[in-house]
C-alpha positions in Angstrom: -18.7 40.2 -34.6 -21.1 37.3 -35.5 -23.9 36.2 -33.2 -22.4 32.8 -32.7 -19.1 34.3 -31.6 -21.0 36.6 -29.2 -22.9 33.6 -27.9 -19.8 31.5 -27.4 -18.0 34.4 -25.8 -21.0 35.0 -23.5 -21.0 31.4 -22.3 -17.3 31.6 -21.4 -17.9 34.9 -19.6 -20.9 33.6 -17.9 -19.0 30.6 -16.6 -16.3 32.9 -15.2 -19.1 35.2 -13.7 -20.6 32.2 -11.9 -17.4 31.9 -9.9 -17.2 35.5 -8.8 -20.0 37.6 -7.3 -22.4 39.0 -9.8 -22.0 42.6 -8.5 -18.3 42.5 -9.4 -18.8 41.1 -12.9 -19.5 44.4 -14.7 -16.7 46.2 -12.9 -14.2 43.4 -13.8 -15.2 43.3 -17.4 -15.2 47.1 -17.8 -11.6 47.3 -16.4 -10.5 44.5 -18.7 -11.9 45.9 -21.9 -11.0 49.5 -21.7 -9.3 49.6 -25.1 -10.1 52.4 -27.5 -10.4 50.1 -30.5 -13.6 48.5 -29.2 -16.9 50.1 -30.3 -18.7 51.5 -27.2 -22.0 49.8 -28.3 -20.3 46.4 -28.3 -18.5 47.1 -25.0 -21.9 47.9 -23.5 -23.4 44.7 -24.8 -20.5 42.7 -23.4 -20.9 44.4 -20.0 -24.6 43.5 -20.0 -24.0 39.9 -21.0 -21.3 39.5 -18.4 -23.8 40.5 -15.8 -26.1 37.6 -16.7 -26.4 34.4 -14.7 -25.7 31.1 -16.3 -29.4 30.4 -16.9 -30.0 33.8 -18.4 -26.9 33.3 -20.7 -28.3 30.0 -21.9 -31.6 31.7 -22.7 -29.8 34.4 -24.6 -27.9 31.8 -26.6 -31.1 30.0 -27.4 -32.9 33.2 -28.5 -29.9 34.3 -30.6 -29.9 30.9 -32.4 -33.6 31.2 -33.1 -33.6 34.8 -34.3 -30.4 34.4 -36.4 -31.4 30.9 -37.7 -28.1 29.4 -36.4 -28.2 25.6 -36.5 -26.6 23.3 -33.9 -23.5 21.7 -35.3 -22.4 18.4 -34.0 -18.8 18.0 -33.0 -17.0 15.9 -35.7 -15.1 13.8 -33.2 -18.3 12.8 -31.4 -20.3 12.2 -34.6 -17.8 9.8 -36.2 -18.0 7.0 -33.7 -21.8 7.2 -33.4 -22.2 7.0 -37.2 -19.8 4.1 -37.4 -21.5 2.2 -34.7 -25.1 2.5 -36.0 -24.7 0.4 -39.2 -22.9 -2.3 -37.3 -26.0 -2.8 -35.1 -28.4 -2.9 -38.1 -26.4 -5.2 -40.4 -26.0 -8.9 -39.6 -22.3 -9.8 -39.1 -20.8 -11.5 -42.0 -20.0 -15.2 -41.7 -16.4 -15.7 -42.6 -15.7 -19.1 -44.0 -12.7 -20.7 -42.5 -10.0 -21.6 -45.1 -7.2 -22.9 -42.9 -7.6 -25.9 -40.6 -5.7 -28.0 -38.1 -6.0 -31.7 -38.7 -6.3 -33.5 -35.3 -6.2 -37.2 -34.7 -8.8 -37.7 -32.0 -8.8 -41.5 -31.7 -8.5 -44.7 -33.7 -9.6 -48.3 -33.9 -7.2 -50.7 -32.1 -7.2 -53.0 -35.2 -6.3 -50.2 -37.5 -3.3 -48.9 -35.4 -0.5 -50.3 -37.7 -2.1 -48.8 -40.8 -2.5 -45.4 -39.1 1.1 -45.5 -37.8 2.3 -46.2 -41.3 0.3 -43.3 -42.8 1.4 -40.9 -40.0 5.0 -41.9 -40.7 4.6 -41.1 -44.4 2.7 -37.8 -43.7 5.0 -36.3 -41.1 8.3 -37.9 -42.2 8.9 -39.5 -38.8 10.6 -42.8 -38.2 8.6 -45.8 -37.1 9.1 -45.4 -33.3 8.3 -41.7 -33.4 5.1 -42.4 -35.5 4.0 -45.0 -33.0 4.5 -42.6 -30.0 2.7 -39.9 -32.0 -0.4 -42.1 -32.7 -0.5 -43.5 -29.2 -0.5 -39.9 -27.8 -3.9 -39.2 -29.5 -5.6 -36.8 -29.4 -2.9 -34.8 -31.1 -2.7 -32.4 -34.0 -1.3 -34.0 -37.1 -0.9 -30.9 -39.3 -1.5 -27.2 -38.6 -2.8 -24.5 -41.1 -3.8 -26.8 -43.9 -5.9 -25.6 -46.8 -9.5 -26.8 -46.7 -9.2 -29.1 -49.7 -6.0 -30.8 -48.4 -7.5 -31.1 -44.9 -10.6 -32.8 -46.2 -8.5 -35.2 -48.3 -6.3 -36.0 -45.4 -9.4 -36.5 -43.2 -11.0 -38.9 -45.6 -7.8 -40.9 -46.1 -7.3 -41.4 -42.4 -10.9 -42.1 -41.6 -10.9 -44.8 -44.3 -8.1 -46.5 -42.3 -10.1 -46.4 -39.1 -9.0 -43.1 -37.4 -11.3 -40.4 -36.0 -10.2 -37.1 -37.4 -11.4 -33.6 -36.4 -10.8 -30.4 -38.4 -10.3 -27.4 -36.2 
């Protein structure tokens, strides 16, 4: 049996022993491990370890790790999130350039209203009455999810007519 296996076994045994009286621990363990296939030397060691307190067991595990040169191994489940979180803190977040925009009619000049109504009518395929109601209801989104180039072109066209356009 390897030392790390003994150490793990002793921790479990020590945890159980902490619940019951120490004087009962060797008797309990001896009655539980009375099989003939176990080496008497190992059985004696197990009985001695089971008689240790929790602090003594921790010292035993520490000493075994030192003498047998056993390294502490981090649990894979606990190490993965910590490793993933560390680079995120060190690196600056990437700036994602927005490619899709909503074109919103914020307001318009009163003298430019007929021209803007006509342009909205052509852009959205509405009739004249619907276009007039649409423009008068500003601020209102003209088009949603428009590519950046088309949104810029639409904005410049409407601003040339006297409208105030916002790209969201």
